N, C-alpha and C positions, 0 to 999 in steps of 0.2 A: 504494500500500500503506500502511495505517495504521501510524504509528509504534509501536514496541514499548512496552507499558506501563512506567511510571517507578516503580511501587510495587507492592507486593503488593495494596493495595486496589484499584488501577486494574486489575491482572491478574484479580483475582476478578470485578470488574465486567464486564470484557470477556468473561470465561469465561461468566458468567450471560447476556449478551446473544447470545453465539455459539451458546448451547445451543439456541436457538430457530431452526429452519431454515425457509427459504421455498422454494416450488417455483418453476419457471420462470415462471408466470404473474405471481406477486408480484414477481419479480426484475425482469421486464420492465416492469411497472407502475411500480416504484421508478425504473428508468432514465427512464422518460418523465417522471415527476414531476420528476426532477433537470433534465431538458432544459427544462422549462417553469417552472423556479423556483417549484415547489409542494412543499416539503420534506415527505415523508411521515413518519409515525410509524416508530420503529425497531422491528425485529422482536420484541424483548422486550416491547414495549408492545403489539403486534399479538397476540402469544401470550397476553398477560394479558387483553386484551379478549375473544378468543376463549374462553379459560377462564371468564371472568366470565359471558359470554352462555350458555355450555353449563350452568354451574352453577345459573343461575336459570331454565334452559329458556326463554329469551327469545323471545316471539313478535312483539313490537312494539318496535323500536328506533329512536331518533332520533340522527342523527349531525349535528353541527354543523361543517361544513367537510368537504366531499366530497373535496377535492383530486382526485387522479387515480385513486382507487379503492382504494388500499392498506389503509386502516383499514377501509373498508366491506367489503372481501373477508374480511378476518380476522373481522369481526363476523358476516357471513353464514354463514360456516363454523362458528361457534359456536351459532348460533340454530337454533330448530326448524325442521324441514323446511317448515312452512306458515307461517313467519314473514315479516315484511315490514320491510325497512329503509327508513326515511324519511330522506333526506339532503339538507342544505341547503347551498347554496354560492352565491356572488355571481359565480362565473366559469362561464358556459355551456360554454366550450371545455374546461374541466377536467372537467366533468360528463359531456360527450360521450365523453372518454377513459375516465371511470370506468365509464360504461355498457358500453363495449366490454370492459373487463376483467371486469365481472360476467358478461357474456354468454359470454366465452370460458370462464369458470369454471363455466358451467352455470346461473346464476342470471338467469333471464328472466322475463318476464310480471309477475305481481303480486308477486314477491319484492322488487323495489325500486322506490321512488317518489322520484324526484329533483326537488327543487324549486329553481328559480333564484331567488335573492333574498337580502336582507339577513336574517340569522337572527332579529334582534329584530323584523322585520316579519312573519316567518313563523310563529314559534314560538307567538305569542298565539292563532294560528288553530287550533292543535292541541288535542286533546281533553284536559281535566283527568283525571289518574289513568288515562290510557289506554296508558302505556308502561311497559315493563319495564327499559329501560336507555336512558340519554341519554348520548352521548359528545361532548365538545367539544374541538375542535382548530382553532380560528379566531382571530379578533381578540382578543388578549390583554386589551386594555382593556375588553372587553365580558364578561369571564368572570363578575364578580359578578352581572351581569344574566342570563346564561346559568344561573347557580346558581339564581336566583329562579325562572325560568322552568322548569327541570328539576324543582325541589321540586314545582311544581304539576302537571307532566306525568306524574310517576312514581307508580305504584301503590306502596302500603305494601310494602316488601320489594324494590322496585326499586333500581337502582344508578344513581348519576351518577358520571362520569369525566372527568378534566381531563388532557390531555396538557401537556408542557412545565412541570410543576410544580416542577421543579428549575431550569429556565431556564439551561441551560449553566453550571451550578454557581454561579450568581449569587445564588439566593434564600437560600442558607445564609450568604451573606456580608453582614453588616450594613452594610458600607461601600458596597455596590453600591446605588445610589439611582435608577436609571434608570426611567422610567415603568412599563415592562412588568415588571420585577422587583418593583417596589413593589406593583403590583396583583396579582401572583401570590403575593406574601408575605401580603398582606391577604386574598386568597382562601382561603388555609390557615387563617388565624384565623377567618375566617367559617364555613367547614366545621367546624372543631373546636369552635366556640361553640354550633353549632345543636343543640338538644337532640332535634331531629327526625332527626339524622343520626348514623350511626356511621362515622367515617373511618378511612382507611388511606392511608399514603403509601408508594408502591412505587418503589424506587430502580432502575427498569428504563429503559433509553432515556434520554430527558431527564426522567425523573420521570413518574409516573402517580398522581394524586391521586383516590382513589375513596371513595365513601360509599353506605352503605345507608339508605335511607328507613325509619325506624322508626315514623313516625306522621305523620298529616296536620297 
């Protein structure tokens, strides 16, 4: 059992997170992810991704970091019924488990395209302007490179999203200077300074940084 919140702010954030419920398919996928040390997004982030995909009627989505299928399933449930999720991961065993999760939830055939490989090798092969949403939850040190690829991949009006934007409450603390914290802090600056993007930092889960592409 998690410890009780120690402040009103912590209680509010916990309430916001627990507001978003998961079914048994997602809960089972989350348990499998924990067993293989592939930390999934938290439910609040999943609900936000589902909401964003629904809002823009997403048909083509790229996911960087398949994990065991938790984030992919949240995305699929928000996408159009004829949409396709392209998910990239370096771990074939994780993708095998994700494929089982998607099938169990009724997403089979052409609804998913799982590509095993390093994201920065795979993304350049995907079509310019061909995607509605790009979600990244993989190697933090590569986030700035994912951003550059995402801007190229997205249509105008599309959305890029990054998990772990608050990185265990370290990003907001300037005394924290470990490499992952520094790169996530810099990512926020890059997104905020790019005139092609309109950003939003959502304090759900471990932080979700999103931005709408305004122009090419």
